[in-house]
C-alpha positions in Angstrom: -21.0 106.0 209.8 -24.5 105.9 208.4 -24.1 109.3 208.8 -21.1 109.9 206.9 -22.7 107.6 204.2 -25.9 109.7 203.4 -24.1 113.2 204.3 -21.2 111.7 201.0 -24.6 110.0 198.6 -26.3 114.0 199.8 -23.4 115.6 198.5 -22.4 113.4 195.6 -26.5 113.6 194.4 -26.3 117.8 195.1 -22.9 118.4 193.0 -24.6 116.4 190.1 -27.7 118.1 190.3 -25.5 122.5 190.4 -22.7 120.2 187.6 -25.9 120.0 185.7 -27.1 123.1 185.9 -24.0 124.7 185.3 -23.5 122.4 182.0 -26.6 123.5 180.8 -26.4 127.0 181.0 -22.8 126.7 179.3 -24.7 125.5 176.6 -26.5 128.2 176.6 -24.1 130.9 177.1 -23.4 131.4 174.1 -26.5 131.1 171.9 -26.8 135.0 171.1 -23.3 135.2 169.5 -24.0 131.3 167.9 -27.5 133.1 166.3 -26.0 136.6 165.1 -23.4 134.6 162.9 -24.8 131.6 162.0 -27.5 134.3 160.5 -24.4 136.4 158.6 -22.8 133.4 157.3 -26.3 131.5 156.9 -25.1 128.6 158.6 -27.8 126.2 161.0 -26.5 127.2 164.3 -28.0 124.3 165.4 -25.0 122.8 163.3 -22.6 125.6 164.5 -23.4 124.6 168.2 -23.0 121.2 167.8 -19.2 122.4 166.6 -18.4 124.0 169.1 -19.4 121.2 171.6 -17.2 119.2 169.8 -14.3 121.2 169.6 -14.0 122.7 173.2 -17.5 121.7 175.0 -18.3 125.1 175.1 -15.1 126.0 177.0 -13.8 129.7 175.3 -10.3 128.4 176.6 -9.4 125.6 174.6 -6.3 125.2 173.8 -5.7 122.3 170.6 -3.0 120.0 169.9 -1.9 122.0 166.9 -2.6 125.7 168.4 -6.2 125.7 167.7 -7.9 128.1 170.1 -11.1 129.3 171.6 -13.9 127.8 171.2 -14.3 127.1 167.4 -10.4 125.7 167.7 -9.2 128.0 165.6 -6.6 128.0 163.2 -4.2 130.5 162.8 -4.3 130.4 158.4 -7.7 130.4 158.9 -7.6 133.4 160.9 -5.4 134.9 158.0 -7.9 133.8 155.3 -10.6 135.6 157.2 -8.2 138.4 157.1 -7.4 138.7 153.6 -10.8 138.4 152.6 -12.7 140.7 155.4 -10.3 143.6 155.0 -9.3 143.4 158.6 -7.1 142.2 161.4 -6.7 141.0 164.6 -4.0 143.7 166.3 -3.7 140.7 168.5 -3.8 136.8 168.5 -4.9 136.8 171.9 -8.2 138.1 170.8 -9.6 134.5 169.0 -9.7 133.6 172.4 -13.4 136.3 172.8 -15.8 134.4 172.5 -17.0 136.8 169.8 -14.3 137.0 167.3 -14.0 132.9 167.6 -17.9 133.0 166.6 -17.6 134.8 163.8 -14.2 134.3 162.2 -15.3 130.2 163.2 -18.4 130.2 161.9 -17.5 132.3 158.7 -14.8 129.3 157.6 -17.7 126.7 158.0 -20.3 128.4 156.0 -17.7 128.6 153.6 -16.9 125.1 153.9 -20.6 124.2 153.2 -20.8 126.9 149.7 -17.7 125.1 148.4 -19.3 121.9 148.8 -22.6 123.2 147.8 -23.6 121.3 145.5 -22.0 117.6 146.4 -25.4 115.5 148.2 -22.6 115.3 150.8 -22.6 119.3 151.6 -22.4 118.3 155.8 -20.2 115.6 155.7 -17.6 116.7 153.4 -17.6 120.5 155.0 -17.4 118.6 158.6 -14.2 117.0 157.1 -13.1 120.4 155.8 -13.5 122.2 159.0 -11.7 118.8 161.2 -8.6 118.1 158.9 -9.0 120.2 156.2 -9.5 121.4 152.6 -7.2 119.7 150.3 -7.6 116.0 152.7 -11.7 116.5 151.8 -11.3 117.2 147.9 -8.8 114.5 147.5 -11.3 112.1 149.9 -13.7 113.3 147.8 -12.1 112.7 144.6 -11.9 108.9 145.9 -15.5 108.6 147.6 -18.5 107.1 145.3 -21.6 105.9 145.6 -20.5 104.5 149.0 -20.8 105.2 152.7 -19.4 108.7 152.9 -18.5 108.6 156.3 -17.2 105.2 156.6 -15.3 106.0 153.7 -12.5 108.9 155.3 -9.4 107.5 155.8 -8.4 109.4 159.3 -10.9 107.4 161.8 -10.3 110.7 164.0 -12.4 112.6 161.6 -14.7 110.1 161.1 -15.3 110.3 164.8 -15.4 113.8 164.8 -18.5 114.1 162.2 -20.4 111.3 163.6 -20.2 112.9 167.4 -20.9 116.1 165.5 -23.9 115.3 163.4 -25.0 113.7 166.8 -25.1 116.9 168.8 -26.2 119.2 165.9 -29.6 116.1 165.6 -29.7 117.0 170.0 -29.4 120.6 169.1 -32.5 120.9 166.8 -34.7 118.5 168.9 -34.1 120.7 171.9 -33.4 123.9 171.0 -34.4 127.6 171.0 -32.7 128.8 168.2 -34.6 130.4 165.6 -32.9 128.5 162.8 -32.1 131.0 159.5 -30.7 129.6 157.1 -31.9 128.7 153.6 -29.3 125.9 152.1 -26.2 127.7 150.5 -26.9 128.8 147.2 -26.6 131.6 148.3 -23.5 132.5 150.6 -23.6 135.7 152.5 -19.9 137.3 153.4 
């Protein structure tokens, strides 16, 4: 009986160590792509990484309830906007599961949202609200929220939780990051 208990404890301990090692590797697997796209679209790479963690937990095959796909949970309307602006066409919707394409489009969209909110003191919060709930909702909330705690004033609980988690992950990644932060503010948006 004691041998079985010791074996079970060792198996659990080994399993948790292995899980942490694999999970840590997953956290860093996409750093090169994140860095490249963040620099291209003038976005803090740690913010991109925080969005990926919240959206998909670094699972490139993730699928959302409303048709979102991939690491950054891209929607097809966002893809259409990207295709129109970039004058490129994705040959297949399946390409959205490609980490490179998904991070490219997601970072472009996040960068565009940050740029659109560049003159707002709560720029990052509204950009994340837009990323999560859409531009029209974020604009509507911004009109109604004046000199209040912005996050607490967002009427969608799921969006409030989303923003808080992304901001917490962002802080964590900034503390631990090996990513070079090339973010230069949002006055200039690279395309």
